C-alpha positions as CSV (number, residue, x, y, z in Angstrom):
1,M,17.1,304.4,48.5
2,A,16.2,300.9,47.6
3,R,16.7,297.9,49.9
4,I,18.1,295.0,47.8
5,V,18.2,291.4,49.2
6,F,20.4,288.8,47.6
7,H,19.6,285.2,48.4
8,V,22.8,283.2,48.4
9,G,24.3,279.9,49.6
10,G,24.6,276.5,48.3
11,P,27.5,274.4,46.6
12,A,30.7,276.0,46.0
13,F,30.6,275.6,42.1
14,H,28.0,278.5,42.2
15,P,30.0,281.2,44.1
16,V,26.8,283.3,44.4
17,A,28.1,285.4,47.5
18,E,31.0,286.5,45.7
19,Q,28.9,287.3,42.6
20,A,26.4,289.3,44.8
21,Q,29.3,291.3,46.0
22,Q,30.4,292.0,42.4
23,I,26.9,293.0,41.5
24,M,26.8,295.5,44.4
25,D,30.1,297.0,43.3
26,W,28.6,297.3,39.8
27,I,25.3,298.9,40.9
28,G,26.8,301.2,43.6
29,G,24.7,304.3,44.5
30,D,22.7,304.8,47.6
31,H,21.1,301.5,47.8
32,E,21.0,299.2,50.9
33,F,22.3,295.8,50.3
34,Y,21.9,292.7,52.2
35,I,23.7,289.4,51.2
36,A,21.6,286.7,53.1
37,E,22.3,283.0,53.3
38,G,19.5,280.6,52.6
39,L,16.4,281.0,54.8
40,S,17.5,284.2,56.4
41,A,16.8,286.0,53.3
42,F,13.0,285.4,53.7
43,D,13.1,287.2,56.9
44,L,14.1,290.4,55.2
45,L,11.3,290.5,52.7
46,D,9.0,292.9,54.5
47,D,11.0,295.9,53.9
48,C,12.7,294.6,50.7
49,D,12.4,296.6,47.4
50,L,14.2,294.0,45.1
51,F,14.6,290.3,46.0
52,V,17.5,288.6,43.9
53,A,17.3,284.8,43.9
54,M,20.7,283.5,43.5
55,G,21.3,280.8,46.1
56,L,21.0,277.0,45.2
57,H,19.2,275.1,48.0
58,W,17.6,271.9,47.1
59,T,16.8,268.4,48.4
60,G,19.9,266.8,46.6
61,M,22.4,269.2,48.0
62,S,23.6,266.5,50.5
63,E,25.1,264.5,47.7
64,V,29.0,264.5,47.7
65,W,29.3,266.2,44.3
66,A,27.0,269.0,45.7
67,S,29.4,269.6,48.6
68,G,27.4,267.5,51.1
69,L,25.4,270.3,52.6
70,H,22.5,270.3,54.8
71,Y,19.3,271.2,53.0
72,Q,16.9,273.5,55.2
73,P,13.5,273.6,53.5
74,L,11.2,276.7,53.6
75,Q,9.1,276.9,56.7
76,T,5.6,278.3,56.7
77,R,6.7,281.7,57.6
78,H,9.2,281.7,54.7
79,Q,6.6,280.5,52.3
80,N,4.1,283.2,53.4
81,A,6.8,285.8,53.1
82,I,7.7,285.2,49.6
83,K,4.0,284.9,48.6
84,A,3.2,288.3,50.3
85,Y,6.2,289.9,48.6
86,V,5.1,288.7,45.0
87,A,1.5,289.5,45.7
88,S,2.6,293.0,46.7
89,G,3.9,293.7,43.1
90,R,7.6,294.1,44.1
91,P,10.2,292.9,41.7
92,I,12.3,289.8,41.4
93,I,15.6,289.0,39.7
94,A,16.1,285.2,39.4
95,H,19.7,284.3,38.6
96,H,21.0,281.1,37.1
97,G,20.7,278.2,39.7
98,G,18.5,280.1,42.1
99,I,15.4,278.8,39.9
100,A,16.3,275.2,41.2
101,S,15.9,276.0,44.8
102,Y,13.3,274.6,47.3
103,D,12.1,271.8,44.9
104,D,10.2,270.2,47.7
105,W,7.8,273.3,47.4
106,P,7.1,273.8,43.7
107,Q,5.4,277.0,44.3
108,Y,8.7,278.7,45.0
109,G,9.8,278.3,41.3
110,E,6.2,279.4,40.3
111,L,6.5,282.5,42.3
112,L,9.8,283.3,40.7
113,G,8.3,282.8,37.4
114,F,11.0,280.4,36.2
115,T,11.7,276.8,37.5
116,W,14.5,274.3,37.0
117,V,12.6,271.0,36.7
118,W,14.7,268.1,37.5
119,G,14.8,265.5,34.8
120,V,13.5,268.0,32.1
121,T,15.7,271.2,32.5
122,A,19.4,270.8,31.5
123,H,22.5,272.8,30.7
124,S,25.2,272.7,28.1
125,P,29.0,271.9,29.0
126,I,31.0,275.0,30.3
127,G,32.4,276.7,27.3
128,E,32.7,279.9,25.3
129,Y,29.2,281.1,24.1
130,T,28.0,284.4,22.3
131,V,24.8,285.8,23.7
132,N,22.8,287.5,20.9
133,V,20.8,290.4,22.0
134,L,17.2,290.8,20.3
135,P,15.8,294.1,19.0
136,T,13.2,294.4,21.6
137,E,14.1,297.9,22.5
138,H,13.4,296.9,26.1
139,P,15.3,299.0,29.0
140,I,17.1,295.9,30.1
141,V,19.1,295.7,26.8
142,T,19.7,299.4,26.4
143,G,23.3,300.0,25.3
144,I,24.0,296.1,25.0
145,S,25.5,294.5,22.1
146,D,26.2,290.8,21.5
147,Y,28.7,289.5,24.1
148,T,30.7,286.3,24.6
149,L,31.4,284.7,27.9
150,T,32.5,281.5,29.6
151,D,29.5,279.7,31.0
152,E,27.0,276.9,30.9
153,L,23.5,277.4,29.1
154,Y,20.3,276.5,31.0
155,Y,17.5,275.4,28.7
156,N,14.1,273.8,29.0
157,I,13.2,275.8,32.0
158,R,9.6,276.0,33.1
159,I,7.9,279.4,32.7
160,T,5.0,280.0,35.0
161,P,1.7,280.3,33.0
162,G,-0.2,283.5,33.1
163,M,2.6,285.8,32.7
164,T,3.3,288.2,30.0
165,V,6.9,287.1,28.9
166,E,9.5,288.6,26.6
167,T,12.8,287.2,25.7
168,H,15.7,289.8,25.1
169,A,18.7,287.8,24.5
170,V,19.6,284.3,23.4
171,A,22.4,281.8,23.0
172,E,22.5,279.0,20.5
173,W,23.1,275.4,21.8
174,E,22.4,272.2,19.8
175,G,21.0,274.3,17.0
176,V,18.4,276.0,19.2
177,A,18.3,279.5,20.3
178,R,18.2,279.4,24.2
179,P,16.7,282.3,26.2
180,M,19.3,284.1,28.3
181,I,17.6,287.1,29.5
182,I,13.8,287.1,30.1
183,T,11.4,289.6,31.5
184,A,7.9,288.8,32.7
185,Y,4.9,290.4,34.2
186,G,1.9,289.4,36.3
187,G,0.6,285.9,36.5
188,R,1.7,283.9,39.7
189,L,-0.5,285.6,42.2
190,P,-3.1,288.6,42.0
191,G,-1.0,291.8,42.2
192,A,2.3,290.1,41.0
193,G,4.7,292.6,39.1
194,H,7.8,292.3,37.3
195,T,10.3,289.3,37.4
196,I,13.5,288.9,35.5
197,Y,15.6,285.8,34.7
198,L,19.2,286.1,33.9
199,A,20.2,282.6,33.0
200,N,24.0,283.3,32.7
201,G,26.5,283.2,35.6
202,H,27.7,279.7,36.6
203,D,30.7,281.1,38.2
204,L,33.0,284.0,38.3
205,R,34.3,283.5,34.8
206,A,31.0,284.8,33.3
207,F,31.2,287.9,35.5
208,T,34.6,288.9,33.7
209,C,32.6,289.6,30.6
210,P,32.4,293.6,30.4
211,M,29.0,293.5,28.8
212,F,27.6,291.5,31.8
213,R,28.2,294.3,34.1
214,R,25.9,296.4,31.9
215,V,23.3,293.6,31.9
216,W,23.0,293.6,35.8
217,R,23.0,297.4,36.0
218,N,20.1,297.4,33.4
219,A,18.3,294.5,35.1
220,V,18.4,296.2,38.5
221,G,17.5,299.7,37.2
222,F,14.5,298.1,35.2
223,A,13.4,296.1,38.2
224,L,13.3,299.2,40.6
225,E,12.0,301.6,38.2
226,G,9.5,299.5,36.5
227,A,7.9,298.1,39.7
Protein backbone atom coordinates (compact mmCIF):
# COMPACT_ATOMS: atom_id res chain seq x y z
CA MET A 1 0.00 0.00 0.00
CA ALA A 2 1.45 3.35 -1.05
CA ARG A 3 1.11 6.56 0.88
CA ILE A 4 0.32 9.40 -1.54
CA VAL A 5 0.41 13.05 -0.44
CA PHE A 6 -1.35 15.70 -2.55
CA HIS A 7 -0.06 19.23 -1.94
CA VAL A 8 -3.02 21.55 -2.59
CA GLY A 9 -4.25 25.07 -1.87
CA GLY A 10 -3.96 28.47 -3.53
CA PRO A 11 -6.30 30.62 -5.63
CA ALA A 12 -9.74 29.31 -6.49
CA PHE A 13 -9.08 29.40 -10.23
CA HIS A 14 -7.02 26.23 -9.67
CA PRO A 15 -9.44 23.95 -7.77
CA VAL A 16 -6.68 21.51 -6.89
CA ALA A 17 -8.33 19.97 -3.81
CA GLU A 18 -11.30 18.93 -5.95
CA GLN A 19 -8.92 17.71 -8.64
CA ALA A 20 -6.97 15.67 -6.08
CA GLN A 21 -10.21 14.06 -4.93
CA GLN A 22 -11.02 13.19 -8.53
CA ILE A 23 -7.58 11.64 -9.02
CA MET A 24 -8.03 9.58 -5.85
CA ASP A 25 -11.32 8.25 -7.22
CA TRP A 26 -9.63 7.41 -10.51
CA ILE A 27 -6.72 5.59 -8.90
CA GLY A 28 -8.67 3.69 -6.25
CA GLY A 29 -6.99 0.60 -4.83
CA ASP A 30 -5.48 0.19 -1.42
CA HIS A 31 -3.42 3.37 -1.38
CA GLU A 32 -3.41 5.71 1.59
CA PHE A 33 -4.25 9.24 0.44
CA TYR A 34 -3.64 12.60 2.11
CA ILE A 35 -4.86 15.92 0.72
CA ALA A 36 -2.74 18.52 2.54
CA GLU A 37 -3.00 22.31 2.34
CA GLY A 38 0.21 24.22 1.76
CA LEU A 39 2.95 23.77 4.31
CA SER A 40 1.21 20.90 6.07
CA ALA A 41 2.08 18.63 3.12
CA PHE A 42 5.79 18.83 3.93
CA ASP A 43 5.21 17.50 7.43
CA LEU A 44 3.92 14.27 5.82
CA LEU A 45 6.94 13.49 3.65
CA ASP A 46 8.84 11.21 6.03
CA ASP A 47 6.52 8.29 5.30
CA CYS A 48 5.37 9.42 1.86
CA ASP A 49 5.76 7.16 -1.19
CA LEU A 50 4.57 9.68 -3.79
CA PHE A 51 4.45 13.48 -3.51
CA VAL A 52 1.98 15.17 -5.90
CA ALA A 53 2.71 18.91 -6.18
CA MET A 54 -0.54 20.63 -7.18
CA GLY A 55 -1.01 23.67 -4.93
CA LEU A 56 -0.14 27.18 -6.08
CA HIS A 57 1.49 29.13 -3.24
CA TRP A 58 3.66 32.05 -4.31
CA THR A 59 4.65 35.54 -3.26
CA GLY A 60 2.04 37.23 -5.48
CA MET A 61 -0.98 35.36 -4.19
CA SER A 62 -2.04 38.36 -2.09
CA GLU A 63 -3.13 40.22 -5.23
CA VAL A 64 -6.87 40.71 -5.65
CA TRP A 65 -6.91 38.69 -8.89
CA ALA A 66 -5.26 35.82 -6.97
CA SER A 67 -7.97 35.75 -4.30
CA GLY A 68 -6.06 37.99 -1.85
CA LEU A 69 -4.55 35.05 0.02
CA HIS A 70 -1.78 35.16 2.61
CA TYR A 71 1.45 33.60 1.43
CA GLN A 72 3.23 31.27 3.84
CA PRO A 73 6.83 30.61 2.77
CA LEU A 74 8.64 27.36 3.32
CA GLN A 75 10.49 27.26 6.62
CA THR A 76 13.82 25.50 7.06
CA ARG A 77 12.16 22.26 8.19
CA HIS A 78 9.96 22.21 5.08
CA GLN A 79 12.93 22.86 2.82
CA ASN A 80 14.89 20.08 4.50
CA ALA A 81 11.92 17.73 4.20
CA ILE A 82 11.57 18.13 0.43
CA LYS A 83 15.35 17.90 -0.07
CA ALA A 84 15.47 14.68 1.95
CA TYR A 85 12.50 13.31 0.01
CA VAL A 86 14.14 13.94 -3.38
CA ALA A 87 17.53 12.63 -2.23
CA SER A 88 15.86 9.40 -1.11
CA GLY A 89 14.92 8.60 -4.72
CA ARG A 90 11.18 8.72 -4.10
CA PRO A 91 9.02 9.98 -6.99
CA ILE A 92 7.23 13.26 -7.67
CA ILE A 93 4.33 14.19 -9.90
CA ALA A 94 4.21 17.95 -10.54
CA HIS A 95 0.86 19.16 -11.87
CA HIS A 96 0.08 22.36 -13.81
CA GLY A 97 0.51 25.40 -11.52
CA GLY A 98 2.26 23.48 -8.77
CA ILE A 99 5.55 24.32 -10.46
CA ALA A 100 5.03 28.05 -9.73
CA SER A 101 5.00 27.64 -5.94
CA TYR A 102 7.50 29.00 -3.40
CA ASP A 103 9.20 31.32 -5.88
CA ASP A 104 11.15 32.98 -3.06
CA TRP A 105 13.04 29.67 -2.66
CA PRO A 106 14.03 28.77 -6.25
CA GLN A 107 15.37 25.38 -5.19
CA TYR A 108 11.77 24.16 -4.81
CA GLY A 109 11.19 24.20 -8.56
CA GLU A 110 14.66 22.78 -9.14
CA LEU A 111 13.81 19.85 -6.86
CA LEU A 112 10.51 19.22 -8.63
CA GLY A 113 12.49 19.30 -11.88
CA PHE A 114 10.19 21.88 -13.49
CA THR A 115 9.72 25.57 -12.69
CA TRP A 116 7.39 28.33 -13.79
CA VAL A 117 9.71 31.31 -14.20
CA TRP A 118 7.85 34.58 -13.74
CA GLY A 119 8.35 36.79 -16.79
CA VAL A 120 9.51 33.85 -18.95
CA THR A 121 6.98 31.04 -18.62
CA ALA A 122 3.52 31.76 -20.03
CA HIS A 123 0.27 30.09 -20.99
CA SER A 124 -2.19 30.19 -23.85
CA PRO A 125 -5.79 31.38 -23.41
CA ILE A 126 -8.23 28.79 -22.12
CA GLY A 127 -9.65 26.93 -25.08
CA GLU A 128 -10.01 23.55 -26.71
CA TYR A 129 -6.68 21.91 -27.52
CA THR A 130 -5.62 18.54 -28.88
CA VAL A 131 -2.82 16.73 -27.08
CA ASN A 132 -0.79 14.56 -29.44
CA VAL A 133 0.79 11.45 -27.93
CA LEU A 134 4.32 10.72 -29.13
CA PRO A 135 5.48 7.16 -29.97
CA THR A 136 7.82 6.84 -26.99
CA GLU A 137 6.41 3.45 -25.88
CA HIS A 138 6.77 4.66 -22.31
CA PRO A 139 4.44 3.23 -19.62
CA ILE A 140 3.04 6.70 -18.95
CA VAL A 141 1.33 6.72 -22.37
CA THR A 142 0.37 3.05 -22.58
CA GLY A 143 -3.18 2.79 -23.94
CA ILE A 144 -3.41 6.54 -24.54
CA SER A 145 -4.28 8.06 -27.90
CA ASP A 146 -4.53 11.73 -28.90
CA TYR A 147 -7.15 13.58 -26.87
CA THR A 148 -8.87 16.94 -26.79
CA LEU A 149 -9.57 18.94 -23.66
CA THR A 150 -10.51 22.42 -22.49
CA ASP A 151 -7.48 23.94 -20.84
CA GLU A 152 -4.64 26.45 -21.04
CA LEU A 153 -1.20 25.38 -22.25
CA TYR A 154 1.89 26.17 -20.18
CA TYR A 155 5.10 26.74 -22.12
CA ASN A 156 8.67 27.98 -21.65
CA ILE A 157 8.96 26.23 -18.32
CA ARG A 158 12.44 25.73 -16.91
CA ILE A 159 13.63 22.13 -16.75
CA THR A 160 16.30 21.49 -14.14
CA PRO A 161 19.66 20.73 -15.78
CA GLY A 162 21.26 17.34 -15.22
CA MET A 163 18.12 15.22 -15.51
CA THR A 164 17.44 12.60 -18.16
CA VAL A 165 14.30 14.03 -19.77
CA GLU A 166 11.73 12.63 -22.20
CA THR A 167 8.59 14.25 -23.62
CA HIS A 168 5.65 11.93 -24.26
CA ALA A 169 2.85 14.25 -25.43
CA VAL A 170 2.62 17.73 -26.91
CA ALA A 171 0.01 20.32 -27.83
CA GLU A 172 0.47 23.04 -30.41
CA TRP A 173 0.34 26.73 -29.57
CA GLU A 174 1.56 29.49 -31.88
CA GLY A 175 2.94 26.91 -34.29
CA VAL A 176 5.14 25.24 -31.69
CA ALA A 177 4.63 21.80 -30.10
CA ARG A 178 4.53 22.46 -26.34
CA PRO A 179 5.35 19.55 -23.98
CA MET A 180 2.36 18.38 -21.95
CA ILE A 181 3.63 15.10 -20.43
CA ILE A 182 7.28 14.91 -19.39
CA THR A 183 9.20 12.32 -17.41
CA ALA A 184 12.67 12.87 -15.99
CA TYR A 185 15.16 11.03 -13.86
CA GLY A 186 18.11 11.95 -11.64
CA GLY A 187 19.79 15.35 -11.50
CA ARG A 188 18.63 17.77 -8.79
CA LEU A 189 20.39 16.00 -5.88
CA PRO A 190 22.48 12.84 -5.51
CA GLY A 191 20.07 9.90 -5.29
CA ALA A 192 17.17 11.67 -7.02
CA GLY A 193 14.71 9.38 -8.77
CA HIS A 194 11.78 9.90 -11.12
CA THR A 195 9.82 13.09 -11.54
CA ILE A 196 6.85 13.64 -13.85
CA TYR A 197 5.27 16.85 -15.12
CA LEU A 198 1.63 16.87 -16.23
CA ALA A 199 1.05 20.32 -17.68
CA ASN A 200 -2.69 20.05 -18.26
CA GLY A 201 -5.36 20.71 -15.68
CA HIS A 202 -6.17 24.39 -15.12
CA ASP A 203 -9.61 23.57 -13.74
CA LEU A 204 -12.18 20.78 -13.63
CA ARG A 205 -13.08 21.15 -17.30
CA ALA A 206 -9.81 19.44 -18.25
CA PHE A 207 -10.71 16.60 -15.91
CA THR A 208 -13.86 15.79 -17.91
CA CYS A 209 -11.68 14.43 -20.72
CA PRO A 210 -11.97 10.61 -20.52
CA MET A 211 -8.38 10.02 -21.66
CA PHE A 212 -7.06 12.28 -18.89
CA ARG A 213 -8.18 9.68 -16.38
CA ARG A 214 -5.86 7.15 -18.03
CA VAL A 215 -3.03 9.71 -18.03
CA TRP A 216 -3.25 10.06 -14.27
CA ARG A 217 -3.59 6.35 -13.63
CA ASN A 218 -0.55 5.67 -15.79
CA ALA A 219 1.44 8.47 -14.15
CA VAL A 220 0.77 7.24 -10.63
CA GLY A 221 1.43 3.65 -11.62
CA PHE A 222 4.73 4.50 -13.28
CA ALA A 223 5.81 6.77 -10.41
CA LEU A 224 5.27 4.04 -7.84
CA GLU A 225 6.53 1.11 -9.87
CA GLY A 226 9.48 2.90 -11.45
CA ALA A 227 10.75 4.34 -8.17
